[in-house]
C-alpha positions as CSV (number, residue, x, y, z in Angstrom):
1,M,0.0,0.0,0.0
2,H,1.4,3.3,-1.0
3,A,0.5,6.6,0.6
4,Q,0.7,9.9,-1.1
5,L,1.3,13.0,1.1
6,A,-0.7,16.1,0.3
7,K,1.1,19.0,-1.1
8,P,2.2,21.2,1.8
9,G,0.0,24.2,2.3
10,T,-3.1,22.8,0.5
11,A,-6.5,21.3,1.7
12,P,-9.7,20.1,-0.1
13,A,-11.7,23.0,-1.5
14,T,-15.2,23.5,-0.1
15,G,-17.9,26.2,-0.4
16,P,-20.0,27.6,-3.2
17,D,-16.9,28.6,-5.3
18,A,-15.3,25.1,-5.1
19,P,-14.8,23.2,-8.3
20,K,-17.9,21.2,-9.2
21,S,-17.9,17.5,-9.7
22,A,-18.9,16.0,-13.0
23,T,-22.4,15.3,-11.6
24,E,-22.8,18.9,-10.6
25,Q,-22.0,20.5,-14.0
26,P,-24.8,22.3,-15.8
27,Q,-26.5,20.4,-18.5
28,G,-25.4,21.0,-22.1
29,D,-21.9,22.0,-21.0
30,P,-19.9,18.8,-20.4
31,K,-16.8,20.8,-19.4
32,G,-18.6,23.0,-16.9
33,N,-17.6,26.2,-18.6
34,A,-21.0,27.9,-19.0
35,P,-21.1,31.6,-17.7
36,I,-22.9,32.3,-14.5
37,V,-24.3,35.6,-16.0
38,P,-24.8,35.8,-19.7
39,D,-22.7,38.4,-21.5
40,V,-25.8,40.4,-22.8
41,E,-27.3,40.6,-19.3
42,F,-23.9,41.7,-17.8
43,D,-23.3,44.4,-20.4
44,S,-26.8,45.9,-20.0
45,A,-26.3,46.2,-16.3
46,L,-23.2,48.5,-16.7
47,P,-23.9,52.3,-16.5
48,P,-23.2,54.3,-19.6
49,L,-19.7,55.9,-19.8
50,S,-19.1,59.5,-20.9
51,N,-16.1,60.6,-22.8
52,D,-16.0,63.9,-20.8
53,I,-13.6,63.3,-17.9
54,N,-14.8,66.6,-16.3
55,A,-18.4,65.6,-16.2
56,P,-20.0,65.6,-12.7
57,L,-20.5,62.4,-10.9
58,E,-24.0,60.9,-10.9
59,P,-25.9,61.3,-7.6
60,M,-26.1,58.2,-5.4
61,S,-29.5,57.2,-4.3
62,A,-30.1,56.5,-0.6
63,A,-29.4,52.9,0.2
64,T,-32.4,50.8,1.2
65,P,-31.8,49.5,4.7
66,S,-31.7,45.8,5.0
67,A,-34.6,44.3,6.9
68,P,-33.9,43.7,10.6
69,A,-33.5,40.2,11.8
70,N,-36.6,40.6,14.0
71,P,-38.9,43.3,12.6
72,A,-41.3,42.9,15.5
73,Q,-38.6,44.0,18.0
74,T,-37.3,47.1,16.0
75,S,-39.2,50.4,15.6
76,P,-39.3,51.9,12.2
77,A,-36.3,54.2,11.5
78,T,-37.0,57.9,11.0
79,P,-36.1,58.8,7.4
80,V,-33.1,61.1,7.0
81,P,-33.2,63.6,4.1
82,V,-30.3,63.2,1.7
83,G,-27.4,65.6,2.6
84,T,-28.3,66.0,6.3
85,L,-26.8,64.4,9.5
86,P,-28.9,62.2,11.7
87,P,-29.9,63.6,15.1
88,P,-27.4,63.2,18.0
89,A,-27.6,60.2,20.3
90,P,-28.7,60.8,23.8
91,E,-25.8,61.9,26.2
92,D,-24.4,59.2,28.6
93,P,-24.9,60.6,32.2
94,E,-21.6,58.9,33.3
95,L,-19.6,61.1,30.9
96,A,-21.1,64.2,32.4
97,Q,-19.8,63.5,35.9
98,P,-16.6,65.5,37.1
99,L,-13.3,63.6,37.2
100,A,-12.0,62.2,40.5
101,P,-9.1,64.1,42.1
102,I,-5.7,62.7,41.0
103,G,-4.6,62.4,44.6
104,S,-7.3,59.7,45.2
105,F,-5.5,57.3,42.8
106,D,-3.2,54.5,44.3
107,T,0.2,54.9,42.7
108,T,1.9,52.0,44.5
109,P,3.7,49.9,41.8
110,F,2.3,46.5,41.3
111,V,4.6,43.8,42.7
112,T,4.6,40.6,40.6
113,E,5.1,37.2,42.0
114,V,8.4,36.9,40.2
115,Q,9.7,40.0,41.8
116,V,8.8,38.8,45.3
117,A,10.5,35.5,44.6
118,D,13.7,37.2,43.3
119,G,13.8,39.5,46.3
120,D,13.6,36.7,48.8
121,A,15.8,34.2,46.8
122,P,19.1,33.3,48.5
123,E,22.4,34.0,46.6
124,I,24.3,31.1,45.3
125,R,28.0,30.9,45.9
126,Y,30.2,28.8,43.6
127,E,33.9,28.1,42.9
128,T,35.5,27.6,39.5
129,V,37.8,24.8,38.6
130,I,39.7,24.8,35.2
131,R,41.3,21.6,34.0
132,G,43.4,20.9,30.9
133,L,44.4,24.5,30.1
134,D,47.5,24.9,32.3
135,E,49.5,22.6,30.1
136,L,48.7,24.8,27.1
137,K,49.5,28.0,29.1
138,L,46.0,29.3,28.5
139,A,44.8,29.3,32.0
140,D,45.6,33.0,32.6
141,E,44.0,34.1,29.4
142,F,40.9,32.0,30.1
143,K,40.5,33.5,33.5
144,S,40.7,37.0,32.1
145,L,37.8,36.3,29.7
146,S,35.8,33.7,31.7
147,S,32.1,34.4,32.4
148,L,32.4,32.3,35.6
149,E,35.4,34.3,36.8
150,E,33.6,37.5,35.9
151,G,30.7,36.5,38.2
152,D,33.1,36.6,41.1
153,G,31.7,33.3,42.5
154,K,28.1,34.7,43.0
155,A,24.9,33.9,41.1
156,G,21.2,34.1,41.6
157,N,20.6,30.4,41.0
158,A,22.1,27.2,39.7
159,T,20.7,27.7,36.2
160,Q,22.7,31.0,35.9
161,V,25.9,29.1,37.0
162,A,25.3,26.5,34.4
163,A,24.7,29.1,31.7
164,R,28.0,30.7,32.5
165,A,29.8,27.4,32.4
166,R,28.4,26.7,28.9
167,E,29.8,30.0,27.7
168,D,33.1,29.1,29.2
169,E,33.0,25.7,27.3
170,A,32.9,27.7,24.0
171,L,35.7,30.0,25.3
172,A,38.0,27.1,26.1
173,V,37.4,25.6,22.6
174,R,38.2,29.0,20.9
175,L,41.4,29.4,22.9
176,M,42.6,25.9,22.0
177,K,41.8,26.5,18.3
178,S,43.9,29.7,18.6
179,L,46.9,27.5,19.3
180,G,46.1,25.0,16.5
181,Y,44.1,22.4,18.6
182,Y,41.2,22.2,16.2
183,D,40.1,18.8,17.7
184,G,39.8,20.3,21.1
185,V,36.6,19.8,23.1
186,A,35.4,21.2,26.5
187,I,32.7,20.1,28.8
188,S,31.3,21.7,32.0
189,T,29.7,20.1,35.0
190,I,28.0,21.6,38.0
191,E,28.2,19.8,41.3
192,S,27.3,20.5,44.9
193,I,30.0,20.7,47.5
194,P,29.4,18.1,50.2
195,N,28.4,19.4,53.6
196,T,28.3,23.0,52.3
197,P,24.7,24.1,51.6
198,G,24.2,26.8,49.0
199,R,27.7,26.3,47.4
200,L,28.4,24.8,44.0
201,R,31.5,23.8,42.1
202,A,31.6,24.7,38.4
203,I,34.2,22.5,36.5
204,V,35.3,23.3,33.0
205,S,37.4,20.4,31.6
206,A,39.3,20.9,28.3
207,T,40.9,18.2,26.1
208,S,43.1,19.6,23.5
209,G,43.6,16.7,21.1
210,R,46.0,16.9,18.2
211,I,47.8,20.1,17.2
212,Y,47.5,21.1,13.5
213,T,50.5,22.4,11.7
214,L,50.9,24.4,8.4
215,G,51.1,22.3,5.3
216,A,51.5,24.1,1.9
217,I,51.8,27.9,2.1
218,N,50.4,29.7,-1.0
219,I,50.3,33.4,-1.7
220,V,48.0,34.4,-4.5
221,G,49.2,37.8,-5.9
222,G,50.8,39.6,-8.8
223,P,54.5,39.9,-9.6
224,T,56.7,42.0,-7.3
225,V,60.2,43.4,-7.3
226,P,62.1,41.5,-6.0
227,P,60.2,38.4,-7.1
228,E,60.1,36.7,-3.7
229,L,59.1,39.8,-1.7
230,L,55.7,38.5,-0.7
231,R,57.0,35.2,0.5
232,E,60.0,36.7,2.3
233,Q,57.9,39.1,4.3
234,L,55.4,36.4,5.4
235,P,57.3,34.8,8.2
236,L,55.5,31.4,8.1
237,K,56.9,28.0,7.3
238,S,55.5,24.5,6.8
239,G,55.4,22.6,10.1
240,D,54.6,25.7,12.2
241,P,51.6,25.3,14.5
242,I,48.5,27.0,13.2
243,E,48.5,29.6,15.9
244,A,46.2,32.6,15.4
245,A,48.7,35.1,16.9
246,R,51.6,33.8,14.7
247,I,49.5,33.9,11.5
248,Q,48.0,37.3,12.3
249,G,51.4,38.7,13.1
250,A,52.8,37.4,9.8
251,E,50.0,39.0,7.8
252,A,50.4,42.2,9.7
253,N,54.1,42.2,8.8
254,L,53.2,41.8,5.2
255,S,50.9,44.8,5.4
256,L,53.6,46.8,7.2
257,V,56.6,46.0,5.1
258,L,55.2,46.2,1.5
259,P,54.3,49.9,1.8
260,Q,57.9,50.4,2.9
261,R,59.2,48.6,-0.2
262,G,57.3,50.5,-2.8
263,Y,53.7,49.2,-2.6
264,P,51.6,51.8,-0.8
265,F,48.2,50.4,-2.0
266,V,48.7,46.7,-0.9
267,K,45.6,44.9,0.3
268,V,45.8,41.6,2.2
269,G,42.7,39.5,1.6
270,D,41.1,36.9,3.8
271,R,43.1,33.8,4.5
272,D,41.9,30.3,3.8
273,I,43.1,27.3,5.8
274,L,42.0,23.8,4.6
275,L,42.4,21.3,7.4
276,D,43.2,17.6,6.7
277,E,42.2,15.4,9.6
278,A,44.3,12.5,8.1
279,T,47.6,14.4,8.0
280,V,46.7,16.8,10.8
281,K,47.9,19.7,8.6
282,G,46.3,22.8,7.1
283,D,47.1,24.2,3.7
284,Y,47.3,28.0,3.9
285,T,46.3,30.3,1.1
286,L,46.4,34.1,1.3
287,P,45.3,36.4,-1.5
288,V,47.3,39.7,-1.8
289,D,46.6,42.6,-4.1
290,T,49.9,44.5,-4.2
291,G,48.8,47.4,-6.4
292,P,51.3,49.2,-8.5
293,R,55.0,49.5,-7.5
294,S,55.3,53.2,-6.8
295,S,57.8,56.1,-6.5
296,F,57.4,59.5,-4.9
297,G,56.0,62.2,-7.0
298,K,55.1,65.7,-5.7
299,L,53.2,67.2,-2.8
300,R,49.6,68.4,-3.1
301,T,47.6,70.2,-0.4
302,E,44.0,70.9,0.5
303,G,42.1,72.3,3.5
304,D,43.3,75.3,5.6
305,A,46.4,76.8,4.0
306,V,48.6,77.0,7.1
307,F,51.7,76.3,4.9
308,D,51.9,76.8,1.2
309,L,53.5,74.2,-1.1
310,E,56.8,76.0,-1.1
311,H,57.2,75.7,2.7
312,L,55.7,72.2,2.7
313,N,58.4,71.0,0.4
314,I,61.0,71.8,3.1
315,F,59.8,68.9,5.3
316,P,60.2,65.7,3.2
317,R,63.3,63.6,3.6
318,F,62.9,62.1,0.2
319,D,63.3,63.3,-3.4
320,A,60.9,62.8,-6.3
321,G,61.6,59.6,-8.1
322,E,62.7,57.7,-5.0
323,L,61.0,54.3,-4.3
324,Y,58.0,54.9,-2.2
325,D,58.5,54.2,1.6
326,A,55.7,54.6,4.1
327,R,58.2,55.4,6.8
328,M,59.1,58.6,5.0
329,T,55.4,59.5,4.7
330,D,54.9,58.9,8.4
331,D,58.0,61.1,9.1
332,L,56.6,63.9,7.0
333,R,53.3,63.7,9.0
334,Q,55.1,63.7,12.3
335,A,57.3,66.7,11.4
336,L,54.2,68.7,10.4
337,V,52.5,67.7,13.7
338,A,55.6,68.8,15.6
339,T,55.2,72.4,14.4
340,G,52.2,72.7,16.7
341,L,50.2,74.7,14.2
342,F,47.6,72.0,13.2
343,N,44.5,70.6,14.8
344,G,44.7,67.8,12.3
345,I,47.1,66.8,9.6
346,G,46.9,64.0,7.1
347,V,49.3,62.7,4.5
348,E,48.0,60.1,2.0
349,P,49.4,58.6,-1.2
350,V,47.4,59.4,-4.4
351,R,47.7,57.5,-7.7
352,T,48.5,59.6,-10.7
353,G,48.9,57.0,-13.5
354,Q,52.1,58.7,-14.5
355,P,55.1,56.5,-15.1
356,G,58.1,56.8,-12.8
357,P,61.6,55.5,-12.9
358,D,62.4,51.7,-13.0
359,G,58.9,50.8,-14.1
360,T,57.1,52.4,-11.1
361,E,54.0,54.6,-11.1
362,Q,54.4,58.1,-9.7
363,V,52.5,58.6,-6.5
364,D,51.7,62.1,-5.2
365,L,51.2,62.9,-1.5
366,M,48.1,64.7,-0.5
367,V,48.6,66.9,2.6
368,K,45.3,67.7,4.3
369,Q,45.7,70.7,6.6
370,T,43.4,71.7,9.5
371,K,44.5,74.9,11.2
372,G,45.1,74.7,15.0
373,P,45.7,77.3,17.7
374,Q,48.6,79.7,17.1
375,R,49.2,80.8,20.7
376,S,50.2,78.9,23.8
377,L,51.4,79.3,27.4
378,A,54.0,77.1,29.0
379,A,55.6,76.8,32.4
380,S,58.3,74.8,34.1
381,A,60.0,74.6,37.5
382,G,63.0,73.0,39.1
383,Y,65.2,73.0,42.2
384,G,68.9,72.4,42.8
385,T,71.2,72.8,45.7
386,G,73.1,76.0,45.2
387,E,70.7,77.1,42.5
388,G,67.6,77.3,44.6
389,F,64.1,77.2,43.2
390,K,63.4,78.5,39.7
391,A,60.1,78.8,37.8
392,E,59.8,79.8,34.1
393,G,56.8,80.9,32.2
394,S,56.4,81.7,28.5
395,W,53.9,83.0,26.0
396,T,54.3,82.0,22.4
397,H,52.7,83.0,19.1
398,R,54.1,80.3,16.8
399,N,53.1,81.8,13.5
400,L,53.0,85.6,13.9
401,F,55.3,86.0,11.0
402,P,54.4,83.1,8.6
403,P,55.7,80.7,7.8
404,E,56.7,79.5,11.4
405,G,57.9,82.9,12.5
406,A,57.3,82.8,16.3
407,L,57.4,85.5,18.9
408,I,58.2,84.3,22.4
409,G,58.0,86.2,25.7
410,T,59.6,84.5,28.7
411,I,59.7,85.4,32.4
412,I,62.0,83.8,35.0
413,A,61.3,84.0,38.7
414,G,63.4,82.2,41.3
415,T,65.2,82.6,44.6
416,Q,68.5,83.3,42.8
417,Q,67.5,84.2,39.2
418,Q,65.0,86.7,37.8
419,G,64.7,88.0,34.3
420,A,62.7,88.5,31.1
421,S,63.4,87.9,27.4
422,G,61.9,88.3,24.0
423,T,62.7,85.9,21.1
424,F,62.0,85.9,17.4
425,R,62.4,82.4,16.1
426,R,62.1,81.1,12.5
427,S,61.7,77.3,12.6
428,N,62.5,75.2,9.5
429,A,64.2,78.2,8.1
430,G,64.9,77.2,4.5
431,R,65.7,73.7,5.7
432,R,64.0,71.2,7.9
433,D,65.1,71.5,11.6
434,R,67.2,74.5,10.9
435,T,66.4,77.4,13.2
436,F,67.2,81.1,13.2
437,Q,66.5,83.2,16.3
438,V,67.2,86.6,17.7
439,I,67.1,87.0,21.5
440,A,67.1,90.1,23.7
441,S,67.2,89.4,27.4
442,A,67.7,91.1,30.8
443,N,68.6,89.0,33.8
444,R,69.6,89.2,37.4
445,S,71.6,86.3,38.9
446,S,72.6,85.9,42.5
447,F,74.9,83.0,43.1
448,D,77.8,82.3,45.5
449,A,80.2,82.8,42.7
450,F,78.9,86.2,41.5
451,E,76.0,88.6,41.4
452,A,75.3,90.0,38.0
453,F,72.9,92.3,36.1
454,T,73.2,91.2,32.5
455,G,71.7,92.4,29.2
456,T,72.2,90.2,26.1
457,L,71.5,90.6,22.4
458,S,72.2,87.5,20.3
459,V,71.6,85.8,17.0
460,R,71.9,82.1,16.3
461,W,71.7,79.7,13.5
462,A,71.3,76.0,14.5
463,Y,70.7,72.7,12.8
464,D,69.5,70.4,15.6
465,S,68.3,66.9,16.3
466,T,64.7,66.2,17.3
467,P,63.0,63.2,18.7
468,I,61.5,62.6,15.3
469,W,64.8,62.8,13.4
470,Q,68.0,62.3,15.4
471,K,70.9,63.3,13.2
472,Q,74.5,62.2,13.4
473,F,75.9,65.7,12.8
474,T,74.5,68.9,14.1
475,Y,75.9,72.4,14.5
476,A,75.2,75.9,15.7
477,F,76.8,79.3,15.3
478,G,76.0,82.9,16.1
479,A,77.0,86.1,17.7
480,E,76.5,87.7,21.1
481,L,76.7,91.2,22.5
482,V,76.7,91.2,26.3
483,G,76.7,94.0,28.8
484,T,77.0,92.9,32.4
485,N,77.6,94.5,35.8
486,E,79.1,91.9,38.3
487,N,80.7,91.8,41.6
488,A,84.2,90.4,41.2
489,F,86.8,89.7,43.8
490,D,89.7,92.2,43.7
491,F,92.9,90.7,45.2
492,D,94.4,94.1,45.5
493,I,91.8,95.2,48.1
494,N,91.0,91.7,49.2
495,E,87.3,92.1,48.8
496,R,84.6,92.1,46.1
497,T,83.9,95.1,44.0
498,R,81.5,95.8,41.1
499,R,82.8,95.9,37.6
500,T,81.1,96.4,34.2
501,Y,82.1,94.3,31.2
502,G,81.3,94.5,27.5
503,I,81.7,91.2,25.7
504,A,81.4,90.3,22.0
505,A,81.4,86.6,21.2
506,L,81.1,84.3,18.1
507,P,80.1,80.9,19.6
508,V,80.3,77.8,17.5
509,Q,79.1,74.2,18.4
510,A,79.5,70.9,16.6
511,V,78.0,67.6,17.8
512,W,78.7,64.0,16.5
513,D,75.9,61.7,17.8
514,K,76.0,57.9,17.4
515,S,73.6,57.2,20.3
516,D,70.2,55.4,19.8
517,D,68.0,58.0,21.5
518,L,68.0,61.7,22.0
519,L,66.4,61.9,25.4
520,N,67.2,58.5,26.9
521,P,70.1,56.8,25.2
522,T,70.9,53.2,25.9
523,R,73.8,52.5,23.5
524,G,76.3,54.4,21.4
525,Y,78.3,57.6,22.0
526,R,78.4,61.4,21.5
527,L,81.1,63.9,21.0
528,K,80.6,67.6,21.4
529,L,82.9,70.6,20.8
530,N,82.2,74.2,21.9
531,L,84.4,77.1,20.8
532,S,83.8,80.7,21.4
533,P,86.2,83.5,20.3
534,E,85.5,86.4,22.5
535,T,86.6,90.0,23.3
536,S,86.2,91.5,26.7
537,V,86.1,95.3,27.1
538,Q,86.8,96.3,30.7
539,G,89.0,99.3,30.5
540,S,90.9,97.8,27.6
541,V,90.1,95.2,24.9
542,R,91.2,91.7,25.7
543,P,90.6,89.0,23.1
544,Y,90.5,85.4,24.2
545,A,88.9,82.0,23.4
546,R,86.7,79.6,25.5
547,A,86.8,76.0,24.5
548,M,85.0,72.9,25.8
549,V,85.1,69.2,24.6
550,E,82.8,66.5,25.9
551,G,82.3,62.8,25.2
552,T,79.7,60.4,26.5
553,F,79.1,56.7,26.0
554,Y,76.2,54.3,26.7
555,Y,76.6,50.5,27.0
556,P,73.6,48.1,27.5
557,V,74.6,45.3,29.9
558,S,71.1,43.9,29.7
559,P,67.7,45.1,28.5
560,S,67.1,46.7,31.9
561,L,70.7,47.9,32.8
562,V,72.8,50.5,31.0
563,I,76.2,51.8,32.0
564,A,76.7,55.4,31.0
565,G,79.8,57.6,31.3
566,R,81.0,61.1,30.6
567,A,84.3,63.0,30.4
568,R,84.5,66.8,29.9
569,A,87.4,69.3,29.7
570,G,87.4,73.0,29.2
571,S,89.9,75.8,28.9
572,I,90.0,79.6,28.5
573,L,93.1,80.8,26.5
574,G,94.7,84.2,26.0
575,I,93.6,86.1,29.1
576,D,94.2,86.3,32.8
577,R,91.4,84.9,35.0
578,D,90.8,88.2,36.8
579,D,90.2,90.0,33.4
580,I,87.3,87.6,32.6
581,A,83.8,88.4,33.7
582,P,83.0,86.0,36.6
583,S,79.9,84.8,34.7
584,R,82.1,83.5,31.9
585,R,84.6,81.6,33.9
586,Y,84.5,77.9,34.5
587,Y,83.0,76.4,37.7
588,G,82.4,72.8,38.9
589,G,79.7,71.3,41.0
590,G,75.9,70.9,40.7
591,G,73.4,68.6,39.1
592,G,75.0,68.8,35.6
593,S,78.6,68.6,36.9
594,V,80.0,66.9,40.1
595,R,77.0,65.9,42.2
596,G,77.4,66.1,45.9
597,Y,78.8,69.6,45.8
598,G,76.8,72.9,45.6
599,F,76.2,74.7,42.3
600,Q,79.5,76.3,41.2
601,R,81.2,75.4,44.5
602,L,84.1,73.5,42.9
603,G,87.2,75.5,42.0
604,P,89.3,78.3,43.4
605,F,87.8,80.2,46.4
606,E,88.4,83.6,47.9
607,P,91.3,83.7,50.3
608,V,90.5,83.0,53.9
609,S,91.9,86.4,54.8
610,S,88.9,88.0,53.1
611,L,86.5,86.6,55.7
612,V,85.3,88.9,58.5
613,P,85.3,87.3,61.9
614,D,82.2,87.4,64.0
615,E,81.9,89.1,67.3
616,D,83.6,86.1,69.0
617,G,86.5,86.3,66.5
618,N,85.4,83.1,64.7
619,I,85.3,82.6,60.9
620,N,83.2,80.1,58.9
621,L,84.9,78.6,55.9
622,A,81.5,77.9,54.4
623,D,81.2,81.6,53.9
624,L,84.0,81.6,51.3
625,K,82.8,82.2,47.8
626,P,84.1,80.6,44.6
627,I,85.8,82.9,42.1
628,G,86.0,80.4,39.2
629,G,88.9,79.3,37.0
630,R,90.2,79.1,33.4
631,S,90.0,75.3,33.1
632,L,87.8,72.4,34.1
633,N,87.7,68.6,34.0
634,E,84.8,66.3,35.0
635,F,84.1,62.6,34.9
636,A,80.9,60.6,35.7
637,L,79.8,57.0,35.7
638,E,76.2,55.8,36.1
639,A,74.4,52.4,36.3
640,R,70.9,53.0,35.0
641,Y,68.6,50.2,36.0
642,R,65.0,50.4,34.8
643,F,61.9,48.5,35.8
644,G,58.7,49.5,34.0
645,D,58.3,53.3,34.2
646,F,60.7,53.6,37.1
647,G,64.4,53.4,37.5
648,I,67.3,53.4,40.1
649,V,70.6,55.0,39.2
650,P,73.7,54.8,41.4
651,F,76.4,57.2,40.2
652,F,79.9,58.3,40.9
653,D,81.3,61.8,39.8
654,A,84.7,63.4,39.9
655,G,86.1,66.8,38.8
656,N,87.3,70.3,39.6
657,A,87.9,73.7,38.2
658,Y,91.4,75.3,38.1
659,E,93.1,78.7,37.9
660,T,95.5,77.4,35.3
661,V,94.9,77.5,31.5
662,Y,94.8,73.7,31.3
663,P,93.1,71.3,33.8
664,K,95.1,69.2,36.1
665,G,94.9,65.5,36.7
666,G,95.1,65.8,40.5
667,D,93.2,67.6,43.2
668,L,89.9,65.9,42.0
669,R,86.8,66.1,44.1
670,Y,84.6,63.0,44.3
671,G,80.9,62.7,44.8
672,A,78.5,59.7,44.9
673,G,74.8,59.0,45.3
674,I,71.7,57.4,44.1
675,G,68.9,58.7,41.9
676,G,65.4,57.8,41.0
677,R,63.9,58.0,37.5
678,F,60.3,58.2,36.4
679,Y,60.0,57.7,32.7
680,T,57.4,59.7,30.7
681,N,56.6,60.3,27.1
682,F,58.8,63.5,27.0
683,G,61.8,62.0,28.9
684,P,62.7,60.8,32.4
685,M,62.0,62.8,35.5
686,R,65.3,62.9,37.5
687,F,65.7,62.9,41.3
688,D,69.3,62.7,42.5
689,L,70.6,62.6,46.1
690,A,74.4,62.9,46.4
691,T,77.1,63.4,49.0
692,P,80.8,64.6,48.7
693,L,83.3,61.8,49.3
694,N,86.3,64.1,50.0
695,P,84.7,67.3,51.1
696,R,86.5,70.5,52.0
697,P,85.8,72.6,55.0
698,G,82.4,74.3,54.4
699,D,81.0,71.7,51.9
700,G,77.6,70.4,52.7
701,K,76.9,66.8,53.5
702,V,74.0,66.1,51.1
703,A,72.8,67.7,47.9
704,L,69.4,67.2,46.1
705,Y,68.8,67.7,42.3
706,I,65.4,67.6,40.5
707,S,65.1,68.1,36.8
708,I,63.9,66.5,33.5
709,G,66.2,64.3,31.4
710,Q,69.2,62.2,32.3
711,A,72.2,63.9,33.8
712,F,74.0,63.3,30.4
């Protein structure tokens, strides 16, 4: 016996419109196709149609009401003339009553049975047990993502605990697959803890199974130069575990390196890994659209015209026709950001379709400028033994004289220094990172070595390193006119007297830098030379020269420990010490010199005979003041140990200043101490505490130094 299922969605048709059976068809029409209404009768019932579409509609006659179901129970309806409304129904007396006052309503929320049950329900406590993930080193990652762990061992009921456990089953499987364990399974169980009412134990057990490794590695992409570029920059090899992090990192490397090798428009597609359970391998396929191999073209710009194209072309570190390198594009963007004149800046490659050298396509760079604030306020503060407290505030208009012509006003207020200055500075003056500036300043300084009222007018050209672009060779040169009134020690009268000096100088500086970082170097070395031919006018003209040479080195013992050292020597030639303004002599001691000694407290001092005894006839050698020298030598050694954003730095310093033209090898003063470092984005904060190891009478026992940046 065979049974035939009815077509889904159909049923036997019934009713007056149902198809008729053969016995129900009208006579004379064996097929049952006779019309219900003859055509002649249907056509005669249709109203006549007019060809005038604007003719008025025919009036409708009042419909004849159908007979009521029970005429005996219904009174005859009153006829209503056509075009009029029926009489209104009688008013309901309930609707005419005034409303009840709102205060009489009960506004207490309705409490459902579910709410009552939840409010009285006891809280379930549970503990979580993870099995099988420690061996895979996934336990910590699992706990950081686990729903059970997120619940902190508390739940409303056992069903909630079970739901969290099921979520963690899926989590464990995903984590195992991320390491290549595609056969991994996980199950969860909930059990009561014996003799502990209201406590449960949720157990997630994971079984990793076999680990899958990479089989064939295929990259589907166009030709490149060199031919194996794609494969070389995808650091995967057959036999590697199919780990998600490894594969994603390899693909990210491809996306990163190709724009650095001439392919700015590369697009890495979606990978495909075909697993084979028999061989426990997965064949890897990655589609890559490299786009055209490109070379640099020209700059374009749009948006706010902070810089025109002429000034923009100062910033690139590449020439037109060079192979495209995304690092140079990023460098251009960072250099523009560093000007501080933009709220937003974008640099994007744009295809031109124009041929470039070596079969490349020329790519222009579109610079999108969004103007930022032009003015800013800045402040800084510091403290040093012998220097006291110093605060500095400045106001800057960075583009008062476009392009990048800044006007800077600065005020210095401190316990031993006060002053004000005005500076005109042209940044990126005809060349990137080259600066021209004119400075006019007036300062008062009150140190142990001298007290001075100084006015300075100077000009300076400099080509400097920046955190964005650290250069091997930098330089600076300029001119200074200085007028200063200072108290200098006069050996003829055995006391200090005020003298006025006029000084003209042509300072020059050259730096050779092979270190790895401008603000916090960890390897390499630096050499610096300062030379300043000068003329001092104090009664007569005395030409002389000031020279200083300095070398530093940095050696990484381990990733967290760096040994740093410095040696420095200086000399003033062609003039007697007492004919040099005290502010331009050499002094030792302080946070940037030999720590442990006060600022400028190393070197020759006034004679003891210059001290005035107190009323008891006693003198205090600490009252002796330094008078400076014509030469200087300094040495320093640090062990910089860093952990996270903090560091500890034990250090040892040595040095002195001398009356002679050239520094001596003997009579060195030593200092030692320990420092703390707090590393920030703009450099380390430095806190150094030092003590002198061979102090002289009058030297302090401890010195504190606080500043930004390493000591050297």
